[in-house]
N, C-alpha and C positions, 0 to 999 in steps of 0.2 A: 438337520434334514438331509436325507440321503440324496446323492447326486442322481439326476435322471439319466437313464441309459438310452442311447440312440443307436440305431442300426447304421452301419457304414453304407456309403453309396454302392449301388449294385454293380457299377462298372466304372472304369476310368473315364469313359465318355460322359456318364452322368455327373461325375465329380467335376469335370471340366465345364460342362454346361451350367452346373450349379454355381461355379465360380464366376462365370460370365454374367449370370442373372444377378448375382450378388453385387457385382460392380455396377450394374444398372440400378439396382435398388439403392446402393450407396449414393449414386448421383442424384436420384430422386430425393433422398433424405437431405442431402446437402442443399437442395433447392426448396426444402420445406414442402415437398409434394408427398405428404405422409401416406395417403391412401395408395398411391402408385408404389411407394417404397414397400409398404406392407404386402401388396400383391406380388411384386417381384421376389421379395424375400421368402414368402411362403412357397412360391413356385420353386425357388432354389432349394428350400428345405424338403420339398417332396422328393427331389432327386438325391439330395445328400443331407440327411438329418443331422449329421455331425459337422456341418459347416458352421463354425462358431461365429464367423463374421456376418453371415446371413441372419443368424439368430440374434446377434447384437443389433443389426439394422432393424430387425423386426421389433425388438424391445424399444429402441429409440423412436421408431415410427408410431408405435402404440402410444407412448407417452406424448409425443409431439402432436398427435391428433387431438389431444385435449388441452392444447396450449392456451386456449381462450378461457379455461377454467382454472382458477387459482384459489386454493390448491386443487390439483387434479383429483378426480373421484378416486376413492380408496380402491375400488375394483380395478380401475385402469392402472393405478400405481402398482397394485399387487401383481397384475398380469405382466406388466413391463419388467418389474424387478425379478419375477420368476424366470422370464426368458433371458434376461441379462445374466442372472446367476448361473443358468444352464450354459450359456455361452462361455462364461468365465471358467466354468468347470471343464470345458472342452479345450480352452486355450488360455491358460493362466499367464502366459508370457506375451500375449498379443496386446499391444498398447491401445489399439482402437477398441477392442473388446473391453479392456479394463476401464477405459475412459467412459464408455457408455454405461457400464455397470455402476461406476463410482458416481457419475452424474445423477443417475436414478436414485441411488442411495442418498445423495445430498438433497435431492428434491423432497425426499421423505423426511428430511430434517435431521439426519444423522451425519453431521459433518465429520466427526471423528472416524466413523466407519468408512466414509467415502475417502478420507485421507489415507487411512490404513490400506484400503484396497488399491488405491493408486500407487502408493509407495511399495507395496508388495510386488506389483508388476514391474515397477521401475528397477527394483533390486534383482528380480529374476531375469528380466529381458536382457538380451545382448545389447550393450551400450552402442548406440549408433547416432547418426545425425539426422534421423528421419523426422519428418513433420509430425507424425503421429506420436512419437516419443516426446517431442517438444510440447505438443498440446497437452499430453498427460502431465508432464512436469509443470506446465503453467497452471493447470487445474489444481494440482496438488499444492502448488504455492498459494493459490487463492484460498483454499480451505485452511491451510496452515496459518495464513495471515489472519483470516477471520477468527480462528481459534486462539490467536495470540501465541502461536507456536513459532516464535521468530527464527530460531536456529534452523528448524525444519524448513521454514519458508525460504530462508536465505539459500540453502542448498538447492532447492528446486528452482528458485528464481535464477540463480546463476546457471543452472543447466539449461533453462529455457532461453536465457539471454545469449548463451553460446550459439544457439541456433538462430535466434532472432535478436540481434543486438540493437535493432531500431525500435524496440517496444518501449515507448516512453513510460507507459504506466508501470511496466515491470521494473524499470530503473527507479521510479519513484517509490515503489513498494520495497525494493531492496534497500534504498536509503533509509526508509522509515524503520525497517527491521534492524539495520545496523546501528542506527542512532539509539533505538530503544535499549539495545543490549550493550552499548558501548561502555567499557570499563577501562579503556586505554585510549590515549590520543589517536593511535593508528586506526582504531575502530571508527571513531568519529570522523576522521579524515576520509576513510573509505566511504562513509555515508555521504560526505560532502561531494565526493566524486560521482557517486551514483545519482545524486540530485542534479549535479552539473550536467551529466549525460542527458537526463530528462529535460533539463532546460534547453540544451542544445537542440534536442529533437523537437521540442515544443516551445518555441521562444515566447509564446503567449502565456505560459504557465507561471504565473506570479508566485504561486505557492512553492514551486520547485526552486526558483531562484532565491526565495526567502529562506528555504530550508538549507541551501548551501551555506548561507551566513550563520544560521542557527547551529549547524553541525560544526562549523569552525569555532564558534564560541564555545561549544561543548568540548571540543578538542583542547582549547585553551584552559578550561576548567580542570580537565583531567590531567593536563600537563602540570598545572599549578599544584595539584595534589601530589604529584611525583617530585615536585621541587625542581623541575627542569625549566629554568627561566628562559633559555634560548627557544625552547619549543613553545612556550607561552607567547613570547614576542612574535614568533613566526606565524602562529595560528591567528593572533589578533591582527597582524598585518594582512594576512590573506582574507580574514573576515571583513576588514575595512574595504579592501579592494572589491570584494564581492558585493558589499553593501552599496558602494559607489556605483558599481555596474547595475545593481538593482534599481537605484534611483534614476539612472540614465535610461534604462529600458522601460521603466514604469514611472514616468515623472509625476503622474497624478496620484500615485499610491503613497500612503503615509509610511509604508514599511521601510523604504530605502533610507530616508533621513532618520527615522527612529532607530534603526539598527546601527547606523553610523554613530548615533549618540551613545548607544550601549557600548560599542567598541571604545569610543573615546573615553567614556566614563571608566571603563575597566583599565584603560591605560593611564588614568588619572590626568587626562587632558581635559579639564573640566570646562574651560571656555569653549573649546570645540564641541564638547558634548552639549552644552547649553544651546549653542547656535544650531546644532543639528536638530535638537528637540524642538526648537522654535520653528524651524522649517517644517517639521512634521505637523505641528499644531496649526501652521498656516494652511495646511491641506485639510486637516480634520481637527477642529478645536476640542472635540469630545473623545479623542483617542485615549482610552484609559491607560494603556501601558506608558504612553508618553507623559500624561499628567502625573502618574505615580513616579516616573523618573524625575520629573521636574520637582516634585515634592521632596524627593530624596536629595537632590542637589541643593534645594533650599535649606533642608535640615543640616546638611553638611556645611553649608556656608555660614550657618548661624552657630555652629559648634565652636567652642573656645579653641584657639590654636589653628583655625582654618581661615584666618583673615585673608590669606592669599587667594582663596577661592573667589570666583566671580560672583557678584551679588545678582541673583536672579530677580526678575521683575516683580514677583509677588512673594509674600511671606509663606512659610511652610503651611500655615493654617489655610491661607487662601488657595494654595494648590491642592491641599487635601479636600477642601470643600468642592473645588471643581471636579476632582476625581470622584467624590461621592455623588455629585450631581450627575456625572456621566454614567456612573453605575446605576443610579436610580432610573435613568432614562433607557439605558441600553443593556444593563446587566454586565456581568464579567467578574464580579467578586463573589466569593462564598461568604457565609455568615460570619465565619471566624475572621476572615480578612476585613470584612466590613466593620466588625467590632474593634479591631486594632486601629483602623483608620479613625473611627469616631473617638477613640480614646486619645489619639494623637491630636485630633482637631480640638478637643476640649482644652488641651494644654496651650493652644494658641489663640483662644478667644480673648 
């Protein structure tokens, strides 16, 4: 589609007045006063049809006016996208204009195109520490995250966090992306730091504190693959400390004692593992991961040559039956996992 042509402002005075009206329109937009924003933006465009920011405000206000309709009417979406595309054609390096256009494209269901539009502007615009650039980077990060484009999301999240280091949600998403792509202990430890930042900013975020421990456990797994025993030991020690802190911060949650059990089991400190799991079950007797872990300990303690392992309170079959019962009540296993457990249970009847 060919770009629309717009006449320039007839005088510097008209251009200046159009800029003033655009600022007023933007304030109305930020306050969700969409009709007023449209009026001011249209007045600005009468004076200066090439004012890209006024046209972007108009596009956003057109779409915002239908916010109570989900999805917005096709005619409204088409009009808004047409105006935003024209605005972008006039100012491809303007982060506000690009953000409006990309958001409208995203609302239309084209996240890949929205991400491409946002990144195109970020690559062309002069790097700075402006709020508008940070907002565009944050939006691009959201779309990349939703698309599963972890590496692209990481780059944009880091750019956004350089501007706003106190965004707990962004730290959490950064940790999630780093953990998903981790192929090296350093990657997993970077994820744990991102989750730790989130937990510091939002002390009530149980999931973030839990993710700190999970990331450190992943770091220990990756270190083990590389054969670096010192790194494994260090990661497990850090994981244990984080799991203890988790239990202290959230004493009514099963996660802290359960994850301590996981760490102790990996360190082959089975008595401490069993004790931690039992504390977890005292909080939630149907916690499936803990029941499965206790079944695993029971199986280990019954293997020949493992006489030194602590004898857990139930037989492997009894723990497996409890796990299957918890799964039947609350879910958690897929059919393949369920079949394996039933086969193990049959051996202990």
